Each structure stands twice: as structure tokens, then as C-alpha cells.
Backbone as a ProteinNet text record, in pm:
[ID]
protein_1_A
[PRIMARY]
MIPAFNEAHRLPRYLGEVVTYFEGRNEPYEVLVADDGSTDGTADAVAAAARGHPAVRVLRSERNEGKGAAVRRGMLAARGDYRLFADADGATPIVELKRLEGALAAGAQLAIGSRALVDASVSVVARRHRVLAGRVFNWIVERLGLSQVADSQCGFKAFTAAAAEDLFGRLRTRGFGFDVELLLLAQASGYRVAEVPVNWTDQPGSKVGVFGNGPRMLGEVVLARLRTGRWR
[TERTIARY]
3613.6	3513.3	3376.4	3285.5	3151.9	3048.5	2964.6	2855.3	2741.3	2674.7	2570.1	2456.8	2335.1	2215.9	2118.8	2096.5	2008.9	2048.7	2174.8	2230.5	2271.3	2201.2	2238.4	2230	2143.8	2128	2221	2240.5	2319.1	2469.4	2505.7	2645.6	2738.2	2700.2	2796.9	2856.9	2776.5	2830.8	2937.5	2906.2	3002.1	3125.1	3103.6	3215.7	3309.4	3252.1	3334.9	3418.8	3360	3433.3	3545.9	3517	3616.7	3735.4	3706	3813.3	3896.3	3830.6	3903	3993.8	3943.7	4021.7	4148	4133.4	4249.5	4345.4	4293.4	4381.7	4469	4411.9	4485.9	4593.3	4587.3	4687.8	4814.6	4804.8	4922.3	4990.8	4910	4961.9	4868.8	4916.8	4832	4705.4	4595.5	4469.3	4381.6	4277.4	4173.9	4039.6	3937.6	3801.1	3716.9	3663.4	3578.5	3434.4	3345.7	3202.3	3140.6	3086.2	3020.7	2872.8	2834.9	2696.9	2617	2528.4	2458.1	2328	2340.7	2223.6	2130.7	2185.6	2102.4	2024.3	1906.9	1822.2	1799.7	1869.8	1846.5	1962.1	2055.4	2166.9	2281.9	2294.1	2403	2539.2	2559.8	2689.8	2723.5	2625.1	2649.2	2681.2	2612.5	2638.5	2779.4	2823.5	2959.4	3061.5	3035	3127.3	3142.5	3031.6	3037.4	3112.3	3086.3	3151	3299.5	3338.6	3477.2	3558.4	3498.9	3568.1	3700.4	3808.2	3939.6	4012.3	3949.8	4012.7	4017.4	4120.8	4128.3	4133.7	4158.7	4162	4022.5	3919	3781.2	3726.4	3670.4	3609.8	3484.9	3399.8	3272.2	3277.9	3231.4	3213	3062.6	3013.9	2869	2821.7	2711.5	2641	2512.4	2478.2	2358.8	2230	2238.8	2119.2	2151.6	2048.8	2065.2	2088.9	2206.7	2243	2243.5	2241.6	2245	2371.5	2362	2475.4	2597.6	2576.3	2689.3	2763.3	2688.7	2750.3	2827	2771	2837.4	2967	2962.9	3083.7	3189.4	3147.6	3242.1	3311.4	3234.4	3291.4	3393.5	3358.5	3448.5	3574.2	3560.3	3677.2	3774.3	3723.3	3812.3	3877	3814.2	3874	3975.8	3971.5	4062.1	4205.6	4301.1	4442.1	4527.2	4468.3	4546	4589.8	4691.1	4736	4630.9	4559.6	4443.9	4320.8	4209.2	4087.6	3968.3	3905	3790.8	3664.3	3554.2	3425.2	3344.3	3274.5	3197.8	3064.3	2958.6	2825.1	2814.6	2731.2	2718.6	2654.9	2583.5	2514.9	2608.2	2732.6	2826.8	2795	2723.2	2689.5	2814.8	2919.2	3048.8	3140.5	3187	3276.7	3403.8	3453.6	3570.5	3693.2	3697.9	3813.8	3825.9	3717.8	3723.5	3813.1	3851.6	3942.7	4070.9	4116.4	4238.7	4229.5	4111.8	4093.6	4112.9	4057.8	4070.8	4213.7	4276.5	4415	4506.8	4479.8	4559.5	4550.1	4429	4410.5	4481.1	4475.2	4544.6	4695.5	4745.3	4889.4	4937	4845.5	4880.4	4872.3	4833.9	4834.4	4703.1	4592.4	4463.7	4461.2	4389.3	4370.3	4236.2	4142.6	4015.8	3995.8	3954.3	3918.1	3777.9	3683.7	3543.4	3491.7	3426.8	3367.1	3252.5	3235.7	3131.7	3054.8	2920.7	2833.7	2792.5	2835	2789.3	2887.9	3016.3	3115.7	3113.3	3120.3	3114	3252.8	3259.9	3385.7	3352.2	3413.1	3382.9	3423.1	3510.9	3560.4	3473.5	3368.6	3283.5	3138.5	3062.1	2919.7	2841.6	2737.9	2650.1	2509.5	2455.3	2321.2	2233.7	2137.5	2053.1	1910.6	1814.7	1675.7	1655.3	1567.6	1550.2	1515.6	1425.3	1383.9	1498.3	1589.4	1702.9	1803.2	1819.3	1907.7	1855.6	1724.7	1664.3	1675.1	1644	1651.1	1793.8	1891.2	2030.4	2072.4	2025.8	2059.7	1999.8	1874.4	1808.9	1881.5	1914.2	1981.8	2116.9	2193.5	2325.6	2316.2	2211.9	2190.5	2165.5	2082.6	2053.9	2180.4	2255.2	2378.3	2476.9	2485.1	2574	2529.9	2399.2	2347.8	2380	2391.7	2419.6	2568.1	2651.5	2792.3	2892.7	2850.3	2946.3	2975.5	3090.6	3123.4	3216	3214.1	3306.7	3295.7	3178.5	3153.1	3023.4	3032.6	2914.6	2826.6	2886.1	2810.8	2861	2789.5	2831.8	2791.7	2697.2	2633.8	2681.6	2771.5	2821	2889.4	2848.5	2900.5	3030.1	3128.1	3258.5	3361.1	3420.9	3511.1	3635	3751.5	3878	3949	4024.6	4090.5	4231.5	4321.7	4446	4412.7	4501.1	4474.8	4458.3	4545.5	4539.1	4408.5	4364.3	4238.6	4120.7	4122.5	4012.7	4000.9	4112.7	4108.9	4061.8	4104.6	4061.8	3913.2	3871.9	3735.5	3632	3657.4	3559.6	3559.9	3672	3675.2	3584.6	3560.6	3476	3333.9	3309.9	3178.4	3070.3	2957.2	2846.3	2717.2	2705	2582.7	2578.1	2469.7	2459.2	2381.2	2306.3	2222.1	2283.5	2195.9	2241.6	2306.3	2285.7	2344.5	2489.2	2551.8	2686.6	2790.2	2772.5	2870.6	2889.8	2779.7	2787.5	2865.4	2841	2918	3066.6	3100.4	3240.7	3305.2	3235.1	3291.4	3295	3196.1	3200.5	3318.1	3340.8	3455.4	3586.5	3595	3716.4	3739.6	3631.7	3640.8	3685.3	3625.3	3659.9	3802.1	3853.6	3988.5	4096.7	4055.9	4154.3	4209.9	4141.7	4188.4	4172.5	4263.3	4251.6	4158.9	4048.7	3948.3	3947.2	3961.8	3955.5	3827.6	3747.2	3626	3657.5	3631.5	3677.5	3558.3	3537.6	3428.6	3450.5	3343	3351.6	3232.7	3253	3142.2	3046.1	2916.9	2815.3	2688.3	2629.3	2504.5	2403.9	2289.7	2182.5	2146.4	2133.6	2100.7	1963.4	1888.5	1759.8	1778.8	1678.4	1681.8	1745.7	1751.6	1814.1	1745.8	1825.7	1772.1	1733.5	1769.8	1743.3	1625.3	1517.2	1400	1394.3	1361.3	1358.4	1264.2	1144	1044.9	1059.7	1096.8	1108.2	1229.1	1344.4	1467.8	1509.1	1455.5	1497.1	1485	1366.9	1353	1449.3	1468	1560.5	1703.5	1742.9	1877.5	1899.9	1801	1814.8	1828.8	1753.9	1767.1	1906.4	1960.9	2096.2	2198.3	2177.6	2270.9	2268.7	2149.4	2139.5	2211.8	2192.1	2260.6	2411.5	2455	2598.7	2657.2	2582.7	2629.3	2643.2	2549	2555.5	2675.4	2705.2	2819.8	2951.9	2961.4	3088.2	3100.2	2990.3	2994.8	3014.9	2974	2991	2858.6	2864.7	2744.4	2788.2	2701.9	2734.6	2635.9
22395.6	22435.5	22431.9	22510.4	22524.1	22499	22396.9	22379.2	22474.5	22526	22624.6	22612.6	22609.5	22615.5	22714.2	22824.9	22931.5	22974.1	23015	23055.3	23202.3	23284.7	23426.6	23496.7	23448.6	23515.8	23458.2	23326.6	23265.6	23262.4	23243.6	23220	23339.6	23462.8	23573.7	23588.2	23570.6	23582.9	23476.9	23352.5	23245.5	23261.6	23299.7	23319.4	23427.1	23533.1	23636.8	23581.6	23495.8	23434.1	23344.8	23270.7	23180.7	23260.1	23365.5	23446.8	23512.8	23569.2	23632.1	23532	23410.6	23307	23273.6	23250.3	23211.8	23328.1	23447.5	23563.4	23574.9	23543.2	23551.2	23445.5	23340.7	23234.4	23269.3	23367.8	23415.5	23303.5	23228.1	23121.8	23106.8	23047.5	23035.4	22955	22996.6	22924.8	22950	22871.6	22896.4	22858.7	22929.4	22899.1	22887.9	22770.5	22747.9	22735.8	22806.3	22793.8	22726.7	22607.2	22535.5	22572.1	22665.5	22713	22612.1	22540.2	22428.6	22473.5	22559.8	22603.9	22694.9	22780	22870.5	22967.9	23006.5	23101.8	23229.4	23243.8	23358.3	23457.8	23447.6	23541.4	23501.8	23372.9	23327.8	23366.6	23344	23374.4	23522.5	23610.4	23753.9	23790.1	23725.6	23751.5	23708.4	23595.8	23548.9	23645.2	23689.5	23782.6	23910.9	23959.9	24081.9	24058.3	23944.5	23915	23889.4	23840.4	23802.3	23911.7	24027.6	24134.6	24167.8	24168.9	24196.8	24072.9	23955.4	23831.2	23733.1	23738.7	23654.5	23505.5	23468.2	23325.4	23264.8	23349.2	23301.9	23299.3	23187.8	23180.6	23093	23115.6	23044.7	22947.3	22825	22725.8	22713	22762.1	22765.4	22648.7	22589.9	22490.6	22555	22531.6	22593.1	22532.9	22412	22349.1	22284.3	22262.7	22200.9	22051	22003.7	21863.4	21784.4	21852	21783.5	21814.9	21805.9	21842	21755.4	21625.1	21537.6	21577.2	21611.6	21653.9	21783.7	21876.9	22004.8	21987.6	21906.1	21882.9	21812.3	21715.4	21644.6	21742.3	21828.5	21924.2	22015.4	22063.7	22153.7	22085.7	21965.4	21896.9	21851.9	21818.4	21781.3	21902.9	22019.1	22142.5	22203.3	22164.4	22221.2	22176.5	22255.9	22228.9	22213.7	22227.2	22223.9	22084.1	22078.4	21951.1	21891.9	21979.5	21941.6	22006.2	21932.5	21983.9	21960.9	22070.2	22067.5	22104.6	22034.9	22091.1	22121.2	22234.8	22283.5	22334.8	22309.1	22353.7	22505.4	22558.1	22701.3	22773.5	22701.1	22768	22803.3	22752.1	22784.1	22718.9	22606.1	22537.8	22498.2	22462.6	22434.9	22553.5	22622.8	22737.3	22694.9	22779.7	22744.8	22720	22777.4	22754.7	22608.5	22531	22388.9	22311.7	22374.9	22310.8	22265.3	22339.8	22303.6	22162.5	22125.8	21990.7	21884.7	21909.9	21813.2	21809.1	21925.4	21928.6	21848.3	21853.7	21775.7	21627.5	21580.2	21439	21400.8	21487.8	21460.7	21459.2	21553.5	21558.2	21434.4	21372.5	21252.9	21125	21138.4	21022.6	20982.6	21044.6	21013.8	21068.1	21001.2	21050.6	21121.2	21090.8	21161.8	21199.5	21321.5	21365.9	21421.9	21360.4	21398.6	21456.3	21571.2	21632.2	21547.5	21546.5	21463.5	21542.3	21526.6	21583.4	21478.8	21355.3	21244.7	21206.2	21229.6	21191.8	21290.3	21238.3	21321.5	21377	21508.9	21575.5	21701.5	21716.6	21830.6	21963.6	21960.2	22084.7	22136.5	22061.8	22105.7	22114.6	22192.9	22210.7	22183.1	22103	22074	22119.1	22210	22263	22222.1	22134.4	22083.7	22063.1	22076.4	22051	21901.7	21871.2	21732.5	21638.2	21680.8	21589.1	21559.6	21655.8	21632.4	21537.4	21547.6	21455.2	21312.2	21295.9	21163	21108.2	21192.6	21147.6	21108.1	21183.7	21151.6	21018.4	20991.9	20864.2	20746.8	20762.2	20654.9	20632.4	20741.5	20731.2	20661.3	20701.9	20641.8	20495.8	20459.5	20319.5	20236.7	20289.7	20219.3	20207.1	20316	20316.1	20212.9	20200.1	20099.2	19959.4	19935.5	19804.3	19777.2	19881.4	19866.1	19858.1	19861.2	19832.9	19937.1	20056.2	20159.6	20146.6	20093.8	20067	20173.5	20187.8	20272.5	20420.8	20463.4	20606.3	20641.8	20731.7	20767.5	20871.1	20955.7	21063.3	21078.5	21019	21024.2	21153.5	21229.7	21338.2	21479.3	21493.5	21627.5	21685.4	21804.4	21864.9	21940.4	21872.5	21934.2	21822.5	21801.3	21688.6	21734.4	21683.6	21720.1	21595	21611.5	21500.9	21542.8	21446	21473.2	21484.6	21547.8	21566.9	21433.1	21337.2	21207.5	21135.8	21139.6	21073.8	21142.8	21275.9	21349.8	21317.1	21315.9	21290.2	21148.5	21053.1	20914.9	20897.3	20939.9	20912.7	20993	21120.8	21200.4	21164.1	21112.9	21064.8	20944.3	20867.4	20748.2	20770.7	20884.4	20912.1	20920.2	20853.4	20855.4	20914.3	20919	20971.9	21122.7	21172.9	21314.4	21392.6	21323.1	21389.8	21395.4	21410.7	21428.9	21304.6	21188.7	21066.7	21044.3	21142.3	21122.6	21094.4	21150.6	21129.9	20981.3	20907.6	20765.3	20691.2	20723.3	20655.4	20687.6	20812.1	20848	20762.4	20749.5	20676	20525.9	20473.5	20333.1	20307.5	20398.6	20385.2	20389.8	20482.2	20494.4	20367.4	20315	20192.6	20075.1	20060.8	19950.3	19961.6	20084.1	20105.9	20106.1	20095.7	20089.8	20223	20330.8	20461.1	20472.7	20547.9	20575.5	20695	20672.9	20777.4	20813.3	20942.1	20990.1	21070.3	21032.1	21107.6	21200.2	21328.6	21431.1	21512.4	21521.7	21605.3	21752.5	21818.4	21960.2	22035.9	22164.1	22250.9	22263.5	22261.9	22266.2	22327	22420.3	22484	22479.4	22421.2	22411.4	22550.3	22562	22689.3	22682.6	22791.4	22791.4	22785.7	22734.2	22732.8	22609.7	22499.7	22377.3	22329.7	22279.3	22225.5	22078.3	22016.9	21874.4	21856.7	21798.3	21770.1	21622.4	21592.1	21452.9	21369.4	21421.7	21345.1	21365.5	21485.3	21512.4	21447.5	21447.7	21396.2	21259.8	21220.5	21096.2	20973.6	20946.3	20826.5	20825.9	20941.2	20945.8	20918.8	20975.5	20952.5	20804.4	20739.1	20596.1	20516.2	20556.8	20490	20508.1	20628	20653.6	20570.5	20555.9	20479	20331.3	20276.7	20136.9	20115.7	20205.4	20193.9	20205.2	20295.5	20311	20183.6	20121.4	19996.2	19887.4	19882	19782	19806.6	19934.9	19966.3	19930.5	19954.1	19930.5	19788.4	19712.2	19572.5	19549.2	19647.8	19633	19594.4	19498.1	19456.9	19398.4	19412	19356.2	19244.5
-3457.5	-3554.7	-3488	-3544.6	-3487.5	-3597.3	-3582.3	-3677.9	-3642.9	-3744.3	-3716.4	-3817.7	-3766.3	-3851.1	-3787.3	-3853.4	-3803.2	-3661.4	-3647.7	-3518.4	-3517	-3594.2	-3601.8	-3467.3	-3377.4	-3248.1	-3141.5	-3140.2	-3032.1	-3061.3	-3187.3	-3220.1	-3198.3	-3234.8	-3221.8	-3082	-2977.9	-2842	-2817.3	-2849.9	-2825.8	-2914.6	-3038.5	-3129.3	-3075.2	-3019.1	-2958.2	-2844.3	-2761.4	-2650.8	-2703.2	-2810.2	-2868.2	-2921.7	-2997.3	-3055.7	-2945.6	-2844.5	-2734.2	-2664	-2644.2	-2578.1	-2657.1	-2786.2	-2865.8	-2889.2	-2902.9	-2914	-2789.4	-2673.7	-2548.7	-2534.5	-2612.1	-2604.9	-2681.5	-2770	-2843.8	-2922	-2994.6	-3080.2	-3199.1	-3307.6	-3426.7	-3397.7	-3458.8	-3443.1	-3563.8	-3578	-3677.7	-3616.9	-3658.3	-3616.6	-3743.2	-3766.9	-3883	-3836.9	-3904	-3878.6	-4001.1	-3982.1	-4091.2	-4090.6	-4176.7	-4185.5	-4268.4	-4201.6	-4264.2	-4330.3	-4431.8	-4506.8	-4429.7	-4343.6	-4263.3	-4350.7	-4301.9	-4373.9	-4293.5	-4182	-4093.5	-4089.2	-4183.8	-4184.1	-4094.3	-4063.1	-3976.7	-4033.7	-4162.2	-4222.9	-4209.5	-4228.5	-4214.2	-4069.8	-3976.5	-3835.1	-3797.3	-3850.7	-3824.3	-3883.7	-4005.7	-4070.7	-3989.5	-3935.7	-3855	-3724.2	-3660.1	-3532.2	-3549	-3666.8	-3689.7	-3758	-3780.9	-3852.4	-3782.2	-3860.3	-3803.6	-3754.8	-3772.3	-3727.4	-3845	-3926	-4046	-4017	-3892.5	-3858.7	-3856.4	-3861.1	-3858.5	-4001	-4040.7	-4173.7	-4171.9	-4269.4	-4280	-4396.2	-4370.7	-4475.8	-4497.1	-4609.4	-4631.8	-4716.1	-4674.1	-4754	-4804.1	-4927.8	-4985.3	-4930.7	-4875.7	-4820	-4686	-4607.5	-4476.6	-4494.4	-4453.2	-4471.4	-4341.3	-4227.6	-4099.1	-4021.6	-3889.1	-3804.9	-3832.7	-3849.4	-3876.6	-4002.5	-4107.6	-4232.8	-4214.3	-4136.2	-4113.8	-4035.5	-3928.9	-3849.3	-3933.6	-4011.4	-4098.4	-4192.9	-4256.3	-4351	-4282.7	-4163.6	-4093.3	-4043.3	-3988.3	-3932.8	-4041.4	-4158.9	-4268.2	-4333.7	-4319.9	-4373.8	-4278.4	-4152.1	-4050.9	-4078.3	-4025.6	-4054.4	-3928.6	-3810	-3686.8	-3645.7	-3559.3	-3504	-3410.3	-3339.5	-3259	-3320.6	-3323.6	-3387.4	-3295	-3257.4	-3166.2	-3240.6	-3210.8	-3251.2	-3126.2	-3130.3	-3016.2	-3064.3	-2986.6	-3025.5	-3024.4	-3115.4	-3134.4	-3016.8	-2931.5	-2820.7	-2705.4	-2708.8	-2602.9	-2470.2	-2471.8	-2347.2	-2269.8	-2342.2	-2280.1	-2306.4	-2203.8	-2224.4	-2297.3	-2383.4	-2462.7	-2375.4	-2256.3	-2168.9	-2127.1	-2141.1	-2108.4	-2204.7	-2314.5	-2408.6	-2338.9	-2239	-2167.4	-2108.6	-2061.4	-2005.7	-2113.9	-2231.8	-2340.4	-2393.5	-2402.3	-2449	-2357	-2227.8	-2134.1	-2161.5	-2194.6	-2225.4	-2355.3	-2456.8	-2582.6	-2561.2	-2482.5	-2455.5	-2381	-2304.5	-2228.2	-2312.2	-2438.5	-2526.4	-2588.7	-2547.5	-2609.9	-2752.5	-2838.6	-2975	-2991.1	-2900.5	-2890	-2744	-2720.2	-2585.4	-2594.1	-2523.1	-2537.1	-2405.7	-2416.1	-2299.2	-2247.2	-2115.5	-2054.4	-1949.5	-1955.9	-1854.1	-1751.7	-1774.3	-1690.8	-1581.4	-1603.5	-1504.7	-1387.9	-1269.3	-1148.9	-1119	-1101.8	-1069.4	-990.7	-876.1	-789.9	-851.9	-951.2	-1010.9	-1124.4	-1161.5	-1271.8	-1227.5	-1303.3	-1276.5	-1404.1	-1392.8	-1506	-1469.3	-1548.4	-1524.4	-1641.9	-1618	-1725.7	-1675.8	-1766.2	-1731.5	-1707.6	-1613	-1568.4	-1683.5	-1773.3	-1879.7	-1976.1	-1992.6	-2081.4	-2016.4	-1886.6	-1815.6	-1829	-1806	-1815.9	-1957.5	-2056.3	-2195.5	-2232.1	-2183.5	-2211	-2151.6	-2029.7	-1965.5	-2042.4	-2084.8	-2160.3	-2293	-2362	-2490.8	-2474.7	-2375.4	-2357.2	-2313.8	-2239.1	-2204.3	-2329.6	-2419.7	-2544.7	-2629.1	-2636.6	-2715.6	-2662.4	-2530.2	-2472.9	-2512.9	-2511.1	-2552.2	-2699.6	-2778.2	-2921.1	-2951.7	-2848.2	-2872.8	-2833.4	-2791.3	-2753.1	-2604.4	-2571.7	-2432	-2375.3	-2244.2	-2169.6	-2204.8	-2247.7	-2271.4	-2199.7	-2102.9	-2023.9	-2092.7	-2176.5	-2242	-2384.9	-2477.5	-2618.1	-2686.8	-2629	-2703.5	-2668.8	-2573.8	-2542.4	-2666	-2706.6	-2828.9	-2807.7	-2748.5	-2721.3	-2725.1	-2842.9	-2862.9	-2938.7	-2895.5	-2958.9	-3009.7	-3118.2	-3186.7	-3226.6	-3234.2	-3304.5	-3453.5	-3528.9	-3671.7	-3743	-3712	-3780	-3749.9	-3623.5	-3587.5	-3654.1	-3657.1	-3719.6	-3867.5	-3937.2	-4080.9	-4110.8	-4028.8	-4048.5	-4016.6	-3897.8	-3852.7	-3930.4	-3950.8	-4025.3	-4173.4	-4221.9	-4359.6	-4380.8	-4272.7	-4282.3	-4231.3	-4169.7	-4111.6	-4219	-4193.5	-4289.4	-4230.3	-4099.7	-4038.2	-4055.7	-4113.7	-4144.6	-4038.9	-3954.1	-3856	-3717.9	-3615.9	-3478.6	-3417.7	-3477.7	-3423.5	-3462.3	-3525.4	-3578.5	-3470.1	-3349.2	-3242.3	-3214.1	-3215.2	-3183.9	-3290.9	-3416.3	-3521.1	-3507.7	-3479.4	-3459.7	-3351.1	-3238.8	-3126.5	-3153.5	-3225.7	-3265.8	-3359.4	-3452.8	-3543.2	-3465.4	-3370	-3289.5	-3208.1	-3150.6	-3070.2	-3156.4	-3274.2	-3362.9	-3415	-3424.9	-3479.2	-3372.3	-3246.4	-3139.3	-3095.3	-3126.6	-3080.6	-2928.7	-2868.5	-2725.3	-2706.2	-2636.1	-2612.3	-2464.4	-2434.8	-2296.6	-2278.7	-2180	-2147.6	-2030.2	-2049	-1955.9	-1904.7	-1773.4	-1721.5	-1761.2	-1804.1	-1840.5	-1782.2	-1761.8	-1723.4	-1840.7	-1810	-1915.5	-1857.6	-1931.9	-1889.5	-2003.2	-1978.1	-2077.6	-2129.2	-2261.3	-2323.8	-2389.8	-2388	-2457.2	-2608.5	-2676.9	-2823.3	-2883.8	-2809.5	-2860.4	-2988	-3083.4	-3208.3	-3194.7	-3081	-3061.2	-2967.4	-3017	-2935.7	-2901	-2775.9	-2730.9	-2817.2	-2841.6	-2917.4	-3067.8	-3107.3	-3250	-3314.3	-3245.2	-3303	-3249.3	-3132.8	-3070.4	-3158.7	-3217.3	-3301.2	-3420.2	-3483.3	-3597.3	-3551.8	-3437.9	-3385.7	-3357.8	-3298.5	-3271	-3400.4	-3501.2	-3630.8	-3688.1	-3675.5	-3724.3	-3648.4	-3518	-3435.3	-3475.5	-3498.9	-3540	-3673.2	-3768.7	-3897.9	-3881.4	-3792.3	-3767.5	-3708.5	-3615.5	-3555.5	-3660.8	-3752.8	-3859.4	-3950.6	-3977.4	-4062.7	-3995.4	-3865.1	-3796.3	-3743.7	-3745.1	-3704.7	-3558.1	-3475.7	-3330.6	-3266.3	-3175.3	-3101	-2968.1	-2868.4	-2738.3	-2706.2
[MASK]
++++++++++++++++++++++++++++++++++++++++++++++++++++++++++++++++++++++++++++++++++++++++++++++++++++++++++++++++++++++++++++++++++++++++++++++++++++++++++++++++++++++++++++++++++++++++++++++++++++++++++++++++++++++++++++++++++++++++

């Protein structure tokens, strides 16, 4: 599933890549786009891009509720045995799903894409200030109780159906800090989490600003830690 807020320009290209990829696999699939109260015609753009592909559908919210709320809505509406959420900008190519599927097939219940793990087979292209901000954020998150995860914020994560229904059913963070609460819940519940290096390329037009969203995200993370009772 793909969360989207005012993504009429960026999403159609990625959605086309996603549909082409799954059509080529010759197996049942679904693609859900959770339109989080967009005002720029995102839903219409998705409908046009998905014409002729009934496996693609839009879940519309009348108001903007936050990325966490949008992902939660989409993942709980999904019906597959494996459930992936991917950012609308296509920073991680959809073909990277194979890496996550391998981890799930090997026994993980969550497989999370990572831009932090070093692997000669992947390339990560990011602006310097975003790399630094990510390192600082993940250092803080580790101090707040999330252990053994190098990159909590990569927007490319896959779950078994049972794990998705359990974790997203309990998720309360509605904003950008939702990934941390998910992983704290998984850690507290004893789920097996596999962090997998993936190709990732920074895209223009990010909705997350270091200074604009950072303080709110940290506040969400602290509240999530208090809810899950994890501390180091």
C-alpha cells in the first residue's frame, strides 16, 4: 500500500512502476493508495494511472490525518499474506520487495528496508543534511528504547498478515513518527524483525522537513515509548 498526501505529480510514475512489476509476476496482487485528504487531485491521478487495473484502489480520507493514520488505514484494509507499505515518491524501487520477501520467507515477521546498513549490492543517494539528521534521529530513538535497528524511518516495510493486523491494530501515532511506535510494539511483542539493505534515492518534494517536522516526530516517539513501556 502507498500513503499519499498531495502526490498528484509524483505518485503516478511510481504507481505505474508498481503495477508493471506486479503484472509481470503473474500472481494475484492488490495495490491500495491511502489518500490522506489530498487537495490536489491525487485520487483522480491515481484513478487515471490505474485505469484497466482493478487490483488498484483508492482509500480516501476527507481530511488530512497524518502519515501514520494513512498507513494504518491501508494496512488494515489490505488482504494479502504479505503486506508492504512504500512511500509515494518511489525512493525505493518496487523491485526491492524481493529482498524483503526473502527475509519474510526465512522466518521474519517484519522486514524493514534500511539505508544505513552497508552492502556492496545496494546504492543509497541522499543529501548530506538528511543523512546527518537521520543519524541523529536514530541515535535518539535508540536511547529511547528501540534497539538493534539502524534505520527506523525508511518508508519501505513488509509484514506478514498476522503481524500487520496485530501491530497496526494497536498503532496510535498518527504522524511521521509512527514507524518507531510500530517497531517498539514489535520489539515488546517479541516479533522477529529483519533489517534489509535496499537501494534508495532521495527524491525532490519531501513532505518531511528536518526543522519543521523533527520536534513533532520526537514528541510522538516519546509518547510511543511511554505507551509501550520500553526504556534503555
